Structure formats: C-alpha cells, structure tokens
C-alpha positions in Angstrom: 15.3 -35.6 -30.0 11.8 -34.7 -31.3 11.5 -31.0 -31.9 8.2 -29.2 -31.6 7.3 -25.6 -30.9 5.8 -25.2 -27.4 3.9 -22.6 -25.5 3.1 -22.2 -21.8 1.9 -19.2 -19.7 3.5 -17.0 -17.1 2.6 -13.5 -15.9 4.1 -10.0 -15.8 3.5 -7.5 -12.9 2.5 -4.1 -14.2 2.0 -1.7 -11.3 -0.4 -3.6 -9.0 -1.9 -5.6 -11.8 -0.8 -8.8 -13.5 -1.0 -9.7 -17.2 -0.6 -13.1 -18.8 2.5 -13.7 -20.8 2.8 -16.3 -23.5 6.2 -18.1 -23.2 6.9 -19.7 -26.6 9.9 -22.0 -27.3 11.3 -23.1 -30.6 14.2 -25.5 -31.1 15.7 -26.0 -34.5 18.8 -27.6 -36.0 21.7 -25.2 -36.4 24.7 -23.8 -34.6 24.1 -23.5 -30.9 22.4 -20.3 -29.7 20.0 -19.5 -27.0 18.1 -16.2 -27.4 15.3 -14.7 -25.4 13.2 -12.1 -27.3 10.2 -10.0 -26.4 11.5 -6.7 -24.8 13.2 -8.5 -21.9 15.4 -6.7 -19.4 18.8 -8.0 -18.1 17.3 -10.1 -15.3 15.2 -12.0 -17.9 18.1 -12.3 -20.3 20.2 -13.9 -17.6 17.5 -16.5 -17.2 19.1 -18.7 -19.9 22.1 -19.3 -17.6 19.9 -20.1 -14.6 17.8 -22.5 -16.7 20.9 -24.2 -18.1 22.2 -25.0 -14.7 18.8 -25.8 -13.1 18.0 -28.4 -15.8 21.4 -29.9 -15.7 21.4 -30.3 -11.9 17.8 -31.7 -12.1 18.7 -34.6 -14.4 17.5 -33.1 -17.7 19.5 -32.3 -20.8 20.2 -28.5 -20.8 20.0 -26.2 -23.8 23.8 -26.0 -24.1 24.1 -29.8 -24.4 23.0 -29.7 -28.1 24.0 -27.9 -31.2 20.6 -26.3 -31.7 19.1 -22.9 -32.1 16.8 -22.1 -29.3 14.5 -19.1 -29.3 12.3 -18.1 -26.4 9.6 -15.5 -27.2 7.8 -13.6 -24.5 4.5 -12.2 -25.8 3.2 -9.6 -26.2 6.5 -8.4 -27.6 5.8 -4.7 -27.0 5.4 -5.1 -23.2 8.5 -4.6 -21.1 9.4 -7.8 -19.2 11.3 -7.4 -15.9 12.4 -9.7 -13.1 13.2 -13.4 -12.8 9.7 -14.9 -12.4 9.7 -16.3 -16.0 12.4 -18.9 -15.2 10.1 -21.8 -14.6 7.9 -21.1 -17.7 11.1 -20.8 -19.9 12.4 -24.1 -18.5 9.2 -25.9 -19.1 8.6 -24.5 -22.6 12.1 -25.7 -23.5 11.5 -29.2 -22.1 8.3 -29.4 -24.1 9.9 -28.1 -27.3 12.9 -30.5 -27.0 10.6 -33.5 -26.3 12.1 -34.2 -22.9 8.7 -34.3 -21.1 5.3 -35.5 -22.2 2.9 -33.1 -23.8 0.2 -31.6 -21.5 -2.5 -29.0 -21.9 -1.0 -25.6 -20.9 -3.9 -23.4 -21.8 -5.4 -23.2 -18.3 -2.1 -23.2 -16.3 0.2 -20.4 -15.1 3.8 -21.0 -14.2 5.6 -18.6 -11.9 8.9 -18.7 -10.2 12.7 -18.0 -10.2 15.0 -21.0 -10.5 18.1 -21.6 -8.4 21.1 -23.3 -10.0 20.0 -26.5 -8.3 16.6 -26.3 -9.9 14.7 -25.1 -6.7 12.1 -22.5 -6.9 12.7 -19.2 -5.1 10.0 -16.8 -3.9 8.8 -14.3 -6.4 7.0 -10.9 -5.9 3.4 -10.3 -7.0 2.0 -13.8 -6.6 -1.2 -12.5 -5.1 -1.8 -10.3 -8.1 -1.3 -13.3 -10.4 -3.8 -15.3 -8.5 -6.4 -12.5 -8.8 -5.7 -12.2 -12.6 -5.9 -16.0 -13.0 -9.4 -16.1 -11.4 -10.6 -13.3 -13.6 -9.3 -14.8 -16.8 -10.4 -18.3 -16.1 -7.0 -20.1 -15.5 -7.6 -23.2 -13.5 -4.1 -23.8 -11.9 -1.2 -21.7 -10.8 2.2 -23.3 -10.1 4.1 -21.1 -7.6 7.1 -21.4 -5.3 6.1 -23.0 -2.0 7.0 -19.9 -0.1 4.3 -17.9 -2.0 1.6 -20.5 -1.9 -0.3 -19.2 1.2 -0.3 -15.7 -0.2 -1.8 -16.9 -3.6 -4.3 -19.1 -1.8 -6.1 -16.1 -0.4 -8.0 -15.9 -3.7 -10.7 -18.4 -3.9 -11.6 -20.1 -7.3 -8.1 -21.1 -8.6 -6.1 -24.2 -7.7 -2.7 -23.2 -6.2 0.0 -25.8 -6.6 3.0 -25.2 -4.3 6.3 -26.3 -6.0 9.7 -26.8 -4.4 11.8 -27.7 -7.5 11.5 -28.3 -11.3 11.8 -32.1 -11.0 8.8 -32.2 -8.7 6.6 -30.1 -11.1 7.6 -32.4 -14.1 6.6 -35.5 -12.0 3.2 -33.8 -11.4 2.6 -32.8 -15.0 3.5 -36.3 -16.2 1.1 -37.6 -13.4 3.8 -39.8 -11.7 3.6 -38.0 -8.3 0.9 -35.4 -7.9 1.5 -32.3 -5.8 -1.2 -31.6 -3.2 -3.2 -28.5 -3.8 -2.6 -25.6 -1.3 -5.7 -25.2 0.9 -7.5 -21.9 0.9 -5.9 -19.4 3.3 -8.2 -18.3 6.1 -8.2 -14.6 7.0 -8.1 -13.9 10.7 -8.4 -10.4 12.1 -5.3 -9.2 14.1 -5.1 -6.3 16.4 -2.9 -3.4 15.1 0.6 -3.3 16.5 0.7 -1.0 19.5 3.9 1.0 19.2 2.4 3.1 22.0 -1.0 2.8 23.6 -2.9 6.0 23.7 -3.9 5.4 27.3 -0.2 5.7 28.3 0.0 9.3 27.1 -0.3 11.8 30.0 -2.3 15.0 29.5 -2.9 16.2 25.9 -6.6 15.4 26.1 -7.4 17.7 23.1 -4.8 15.9 21.0 -6.2 12.5 22.0 -9.7 13.6 21.0 -8.3 14.6 17.7 -6.7 11.2 17.2 -10.1 9.6 17.8 -11.7 11.8 15.0 -8.8 11.2 12.6 -9.0 7.4 13.2 -12.8 7.3 12.8 -12.9 9.2 9.5 -9.5 8.6 8.0 -8.7 12.3 8.2 -5.3 14.0 7.7 -3.8 15.6 10.8 -1.1 18.2 11.5 0.3 18.7 15.0 2.2 21.9 15.7 4.0 22.3 19.0 7.4 22.7 20.8 10.0 19.9 21.2 9.0 17.3 23.8 5.3 18.0 23.7 4.5 14.4 22.7 3.7 14.9 19.0 5.6 11.8 17.9 4.3 9.7 20.7 0.7 10.7 19.8 1.3 9.8 16.2 2.7 6.4 17.1 -0.2 5.7 19.4 -2.7 6.0 16.5 -2.5 2.3 15.5 -3.7 1.4 19.0 -7.2 2.8 18.3 -7.6 2.1 14.6 -10.3 -0.5 13.6 -9.1 -3.9 12.4 -8.7 -4.6 8.7 -11.4 -6.5 6.9 -10.5 -9.1 4.3 -10.9 -6.8 1.3 -8.6 -4.2 2.8 -6.1 -6.8 3.8 -5.9 -8.2 0.3 -5.5 -4.6 -1.1 -2.5 -3.9 1.2 -1.0 -7.4 0.8 -1.1 -6.9 -3.0 1.0 -3.8 -2.7 3.5 -5.4 -0.3 3.7 -8.4 -2.5 4.7 -6.2 -5.5 7.3 -4.5 -3.4 8.7 -7.9 -2.4 7.9 -7.4 1.3 6.0 -10.6 1.8 7.4 -14.0 2.6 6.5 -17.5 3.8 6.1 -16.2 7.4 4.6 -12.8 6.6 2.3 -13.7 3.7 -0.7 -11.6 4.7 -0.7 -8.1 6.1 -3.2 -8.2 9.0 -2.6 -4.8 10.6 -3.0 -1.3 9.3 0.4 0.0 8.0 2.3 2.6 9.9 5.0 4.1 7.7 7.5 6.7 9.0 10.1 7.7 6.3 13.1 9.8 7.2 13.3 13.5 6.2 16.1 12.7 3.7 13.9 10.3 1.7 13.9 10.9 -2.1 10.8 11.6 -4.1 10.9 8.1 -5.7 11.0 6.4 -2.3 8.0 8.4 -1.0 5.9 8.6 -4.2 7.1 5.5 -6.0 9.0 5.0 -9.2 12.3 3.8 -10.4 13.4 2.2 -13.7 10.9 -0.6 -13.0 8.4 1.4 -11.0 7.7 0.1 -7.5 5.3 1.4 -4.8 6.6 4.2 -2.6 5.9 4.9 1.1 2.5 6.5 0.3 1.3 3.2 -1.3 2.8 1.1 1.5 0.8 3.2 3.9 -2.5 2.4 2.0 -5.4 2.0 4.4 -3.1 3.0 7.2 -1.0 5.9 8.4 1.9 7.9 6.8 3.7 9.7 9.5 6.0 12.6 8.5 7.9 13.8 11.5 9.3 17.3 11.3 7.3 18.1 8.2 9.2 21.2 7.0 12.5 19.2 6.9 11.3 17.1 4.0 12.2 18.2 0.5 9.8 20.7 -1.0 9.3 18.6 -4.2 8.4 15.6 -2.0 5.8 17.6 0.0 4.2 19.1 -3.1 4.0 15.6 -4.7 1.7 14.6 -1.9 -1.0 16.9 -3.0 -2.5 14.7 -5.8 -2.6 11.4 -3.9 -4.0 13.1 -0.8 -6.9 14.3 -3.0 -7.4 11.3 -5.3 -6.3 8.3 -3.2 -4.0 7.1 -6.0 -0.6 8.0 -7.4 0.1 8.0 -11.2 3.7 7.2 -12.0 4.4 8.1 -15.6 7.2 6.9 -17.8 8.0 7.4 -21.4 6.3 4.3 -22.5 3.7 3.7 -19.8 1.8 5.1 -16.9 1.2 3.0 -13.8 -1.4 3.6 -11.0 -0.6 2.7 -7.4 -3.2 3.0 -4.6 -2.4 5.6 -2.0 -5.5 6.0 0.3 -3.6 6.9 3.4 -4.1 9.1 6.5 -1.4 11.7 6.7 -0.2 12.4 10.2 2.4 15.2 10.3 4.2 17.1 13.1 6.3 20.3 13.1 7.7 22.9 15.4 6.3 26.4 15.2 9.8 27.7 14.3 13.3 26.4 13.9 14.2 26.5 17.6 10.7 25.2 18.4 9.6 27.8 21.0 7.8 30.5 19.1 5.0 32.0 21.3 5.9 29.6 24.1 4.9 31.2 27.4 7.9 29.9 29.4 10.8 29.5 27.0 12.2 32.4 24.9 12.3 31.9 21.1 15.8 32.5 19.7 14.6 32.8 16.0 14.6 36.0 14.0 11.3 37.0 12.3 12.5 36.2 8.8 13.7 32.7 10.0 10.3 31.9 11.4 8.6 33.1 8.2 10.9 31.1 6.0 10.4 28.0 8.1 6.7 28.2 8.1 6.6 28.9 4.3 8.1 25.5 3.7 4.6 24.1 4.0 2.6 25.5 1.1 -1.0 26.7 1.4 -2.4 24.1 -1.1 -0.8 21.3 1.0 -2.2 22.7 4.3 -5.6 23.1 2.7 -5.7 19.3 2.2 -5.0 18.6 5.9 -8.4 18.3 7.6 -7.2 18.7 11.2 -4.6 21.3 12.3 -4.0 21.7 16.0 -1.5 23.2 18.4 0.0 20.7 20.9 1.3 22.6 23.9 4.1 21.5 26.2 2.9 19.1 29.0 2.9 20.7 32.4 5.1 19.2 35.1 2.1 18.5 37.3 0.6 16.3 34.6 3.9 14.4 34.1 4.1 13.7 37.9 0.5 12.6 38.1 0.2 8.8 38.4 -2.3 7.1 36.0 -4.4 4.0 36.6 -3.5 1.2 34.1 -5.9 1.2 31.2 -5.9 0.4 27.5 -7.3 1.8 24.4 -10.0 -0.8 23.8 -13.1 1.3 24.7 -11.9 4.1 22.4 -11.2 1.6 19.7 -14.7 0.1 20.0 -16.2 3.6 19.7 -14.2 4.2 16.5 -15.0 0.9 15.0 -18.7 1.6 15.6 -18.3 5.0 13.9 -16.6 3.2 10.9 -19.5 0.8 10.6 -22.0 3.7 10.5 -19.9 5.2 7.7 -19.6 2.0 5.7 -23.4 1.5 5.8 -23.9 5.0 4.5 -21.2 4.7 1.8 -21.8 1.0 0.9 -23.0 1.9 -2.7 -20.1 4.2 -3.4 -17.1 1.8 -3.1 -15.5 4.0 -0.4 -14.9 3.3 3.3 -14.6 6.6 5.2 -16.0 10.1 5.3 -12.6 11.6 4.2 -13.0 9.8 0.8 -16.3 11.5 -0.1 -16.4 13.8 -3.1 -18.0 17.3 -2.9 -21.2 16.0 -4.6 -21.4 13.1 -2.2 -21.1 15.5 0.7 -24.0 17.6 -0.6 -26.1 14.4 -1.0 -25.2 12.5 2.1 -24.4 15.1 4.8 -27.6 16.4 6.4 -27.3 19.4 8.6 -29.7 20.9 11.1 -30.9 24.4 10.0 -29.1 26.0 13.0 -25.9 24.1 12.1 -26.1 25.4 8.6 -26.5 29.0 9.8 -23.6 28.6 12.2 -21.3 27.3 9.4 -22.4 30.2 7.1 -21.6 32.8 9.8 -18.2 31.3 10.5 -17.3 31.2 6.9 -18.3 34.8 6.4 -15.8 35.8 9.1 -12.8 34.1 7.6 -11.5 33.0 4.2 -12.1 29.3 3.5 -11.5 27.7 0.1 -14.1 25.4 -1.5 -11.9 22.5 -0.6 -11.7 23.7 3.0 -15.5 24.0 3.2 -16.0 20.4 2.2 -13.3 19.2 4.6 -15.0 20.9 7.4 -18.3 19.2 6.4 -16.6 15.8 6.3 -14.9 16.4 9.6 -18.2 17.4 11.3 -19.9 14.3 9.9 -17.2 12.1 11.5 -17.8 13.8 14.8 -21.5 13.2 14.4 -20.8 9.5 13.7 -18.8 9.2 16.8 -21.9 10.4 18.7 -24.1 8.2 16.6 -26.1 11.2 15.5 -28.1 10.9 12.2 -27.8 14.7 11.5 -24.9 17.1 11.8 -25.5 19.5 14.6 -24.2 22.9 15.7 -21.7 21.4 18.2 -20.3 19.1 15.4 -19.8 22.1 13.1 -18.2 24.3 15.9 -15.7 21.5 16.8 -14.8 20.9 13.2 -14.1 24.5 12.5 -11.8 24.9 15.5 -9.5 22.2 14.1 -8.7 24.4 11.0 -5.9 26.6 12.3 -5.5 28.6 9.1 -9.2 29.5 9.1 -9.0 30.8 12.7 -5.8 32.9 12.3 
C-alpha cells in the first residue's frame, strides 16, 4: 500500500452561510487507530464507523483492515464541526491517502454527503448554501447526494454532480464512467397555498381591507375581538392575496429551509410564501432559533411570509419580548459562548387576541364575566414596546347573524391579489437602490427622504399627533402605513385620506 497524505474539500454550515472545510488524511505505519480531529462533535466522530462499513460494502479496503494509524484533520481546527455531511470527504481522503484510487486535482471540488453502511449517499441539509459559497469562492464542481442535486442546481455557475453511492463517484473521478451534470433548475412561480380564500369570508369588510394593506406593505397586524369573530380565518386567508415570490426571495427562503432540513427531493424549492402558526406552548428556542447547534426558529422559517400567533397573550412573555428585535431589524442574532449566528427574520406578524379572558369585554350582546383586575392582567401580557411595533391594530366585531345567512356569489381573491402585486411593484421601483422590498422595511431616514406628503396631509398628521401620544417609532409606522395605502391607490403623493386611514388603525393612539 502506497501511503501519501491527501486533502479534499467539504463544507460546514454556520447559521445560513457555508464555509469550506479542508479534510486532510494521513496514514502511517503503526498500531491501528482511526482518529478524527478538528473540534468535531459526536456525529462527526461516529463517521469513522460509517466510513468503515461503507468502504467495505463498496468493494474497497476499509481503515480497520490494516494495522495503520489514520488521522483525519478537519481544518480550520478552531471551528466547531457538526453533522454527518463530512462522510464522503473523509472516505475519499482516506482512499487517496491509502493509494486505493488514482490521484486527482481536488482543489476545485467540494464533496458533501452522509454515507449509509452500504456506501449510498443520504440527503444532507444546507446544500443550497454550499452551492452559493462554491460559486463565490471559485469552486468548479460540487458532488452532492442525488436527492439534493435539484436544490443545489438553483445556483448558476457551478457544476453540480449528483451522486448515488461512493463507488459511482470513484468511477467518475478515475474517468471510467462519468456522471452526467445536473441541469440548471428552472424557477417557476407558484400561487400561494390558499388555506382559506378571502372571498369566502362573510362580512368583516374593514378587516379584509386591513389584510390588503398588510399584504401590500408587509405590515404587522393585531386583531382584537370576541371568540368566533373570524380572526383566525382572516389570518389564514392572507396567503390567498399575497404576491408570488420572485427567484431571489425563493432562494432566500429555501436556504433557510435547507439548513433546517425541511427540503427533500420532492420539495427542493420553496415556491410559496411561508405561513407559520406555532402553538402557544412553543419554547423560545423553537420560535427564535437556537439549540446546541443553532437552527432557524419559526420567525426565520416565516421569512418573507407570515408568522401567525393565535391568542397572543397565551404565549410566554419571554417569547413575546424576544420578538421585538427581529421585528425591528429583520434578523435575529443567536449568541453562544464561542460564536454569534445571524438568521434572517423579515416576516409579517399577524396576531389575534380576545379583549379579555372570557372574550366578551365591551360586547354589546354578551355579558363579560371577567373582573376588572383580570382584564387588566390579561391585557398587560402584551407590553407597550411590542404593541408599538405592530403597525395595524384593529377591533374585529362579532359577525351579525344577517351577514352569516346572506348567500354570496362565488368569487376568488385574484382581483385583490393583482391590486396588491401592483402596489408591491410600485414599492420595489421606489426602493430598488436600497436592497429592501416593502414599505415596512424602510428606516426613519428613508421615510423622510422617500415619503412625500401634501401640505394638507402634513397638517392633518401634525394635528392628530398633538391630540394623542405617539412615540417616534409610532410616527414613522403611521407614515409607512399611509404610504402603502397611497401605493394601493397608485398615488405619487401621500394625501389626507391616506394619513387619516393610517391613524385609525393604531388603536393605542386612539384610546
């Protein structure tokens, strides 16, 4: 056996970014040992057992066949390595170092994938991120499990080689039987999933109008009303009027889902805007993201889509307060002792709540059974700073029986959706140089620069603000909301009616 040190490249997933990893193998004469070094976790350490079995069952001589010292180094050594996606690179580096396969140039190749005991490649998370990294760093080829090939092929500029097993990849590298390159994946728009169509909702015309505005500008929304008023149904109807994703947005979302391990061969691209609805018992880590090896939480999985929190006061206080920073910045920073990871979290929050524990406070027909201190304690579960970050706050009254009995002509949400899509295009044109998509993402300085108000509208806003307390944040959220209403009307300037409508959607400012 000819022994030579060998090196190939793999990749580590850090947050929603990939980083190249040098996988070095050294085989020397001595008592048998097989060590993996380079700050590897248990899943990586167990790779030696998977590699042994995979090589044996694929017709190669495994590491435990010889009385040799084998050292696998994963560099950089100070970066924590997690997961099983290094299996393929470890196996190939050993085959090179032990002289079992011909030498090849590994400098422009990335090898990614978990090995089964038979030597087959299993799907691995984060493949899309590795493809993006490879393109940026100049790697020419990426060898990935066949199940991940379509996902990786979304990125143009790098050859994606789909691999089924380790014997197949060795045949390819030794140029006996070449594997056909995965063709570039074509993005096709897909309509958002309609859990409910907005046209199916009876009554609640004011709430439907609010949904239009929220969808057009990406605004946060809070609905307050008694049980059975239709708050949940309204929230679930929002996807039916949201504009379709473009390619850039789809890749952003798919990257997050890929890291979370939520993509597969049949669901390799997220084509619809996410709608996430976690339960009230959800932990901070599941909502915000985190864990020993930090993963995206619900707020990141809702990126460019909707995060629906039903019965908002029932969520843990620490969960609700943790929403404040991502709602403002569009990202969440997950800090650990040795690193800080950034996950995207540009979502539209849609929340619902009852006015009191029984749900009938100030209801004209049903008597409220709650005591005053119970109502106060219930409403105080939602802090002022959190409410201040919610652009639209409306009351949703109970539907009258006459409206329920009224028969509606069949319709769909397409006309409304077209109107919203048009408003989004107006925004994207205005914001094209700022790398943002919607009015809700504008900073205060961008609002001052881009939002043009008529003198009468400016006077109206000034008068309204003088009559009630509004924070600086609330002021700019009113401006952004008014600008979205103007975009829906295709108005170049923000007028008095736009300002007046925006102000009425801020419950706290009117109370």
